[in-house]
C-alpha positions as a Markdown table, in Angstrom:
| # | Residue | x | y | z |
|---|---|---|---|---|
| 1 | Unk | 143.3 | 69.5 | 94.4 |
| 2 | Unk | 142.4 | 68.8 | 97.7 |
| 3 | Unk | 144.8 | 71.8 | 98.9 |
| 4 | Unk | 142.9 | 74.4 | 97.1 |
| 5 | Unk | 139.6 | 73.1 | 98.2 |
| 6 | Unk | 140.8 | 73.3 | 101.4 |
| 7 | Unk | 142.0 | 77.3 | 101.2 |
| 8 | Unk | 138.9 | 77.9 | 99.6 |
| 9 | Unk | 136.8 | 76.8 | 102.5 |
| 10 | Unk | 139.4 | 78.5 | 104.5 |
| 11 | Unk | 139.0 | 81.4 | 102.9 |
| 12 | Unk | 135.2 | 81.6 | 102.8 |
| 13 | Unk | 135.3 | 81.0 | 106.5 |
| 14 | Unk | 137.8 | 84.4 | 107.0 |
| 15 | Unk | 135.7 | 86.5 | 104.8 |
| 16 | Unk | 132.0 | 85.0 | 106.5 |
| 17 | Unk | 133.8 | 85.5 | 110.2 |
| 18 | Unk | 135.0 | 89.2 | 108.7 |
| 19 | Unk | 131.6 | 90.0 | 107.7 |
| 20 | Unk | 129.4 | 88.7 | 110.9 |
| 21 | Unk | 132.2 | 90.7 | 113.1 |
| 22 | Unk | 131.8 | 94.3 | 110.8 |
| 23 | Unk | 127.5 | 93.7 | 111.3 |
| 24 | Unk | 128.3 | 93.3 | 114.6 |
| 25 | Unk | 130.2 | 96.3 | 115.9 |
| 26 | Unk | 127.5 | 98.2 | 112.9 |
| 27 | Unk | 125.1 | 97.4 | 114.8 |
| 28 | Unk | 126.6 | 98.2 | 118.8 |
| 29 | Unk | 126.9 | 101.4 | 117.0 |
| 30 | Unk | 124.1 | 102.6 | 115.8 |
| 31 | Unk | 122.5 | 100.6 | 119.3 |
| 32 | Unk | 124.3 | 103.0 | 121.6 |
| 33 | Unk | 123.9 | 106.1 | 118.8 |
| 34 | Unk | 119.9 | 105.2 | 119.6 |
| 35 | Unk | 121.0 | 105.0 | 123.4 |
| 36 | Unk | 122.2 | 108.7 | 123.5 |
| 37 | Unk | 119.4 | 109.6 | 121.7 |
| 38 | Unk | 117.1 | 108.7 | 124.0 |
| 39 | Unk | 118.4 | 110.1 | 126.6 |
| 40 | Unk | 119.2 | 113.7 | 125.5 |
| 41 | Unk | 115.5 | 113.8 | 124.6 |
| 42 | Unk | 115.1 | 112.7 | 128.6 |
| 43 | Unk | 116.9 | 115.1 | 130.5 |
| 44 | Unk | 115.0 | 115.2 | 133.5 |
| 45 | Unk | 115.7 | 111.2 | 133.5 |
| 46 | Unk | 119.0 | 109.5 | 134.3 |
| 47 | Unk | 117.1 | 105.9 | 134.3 |
| 48 | Unk | 116.7 | 106.4 | 130.3 |
| 49 | Unk | 120.4 | 105.3 | 129.0 |
| 50 | Unk | 119.4 | 101.7 | 131.0 |
């Protein structure tokens, strides 16, 4: 009984961690894409990406 509960908690923690990592990666991807779009909009300013 306790082992089942433990494995359930472990699975839930793993799924939560996976979800957090996925959302982090997606957020970084969108951030990079928008930074590149902003940099392309201001081609005359090389420091626009920073």
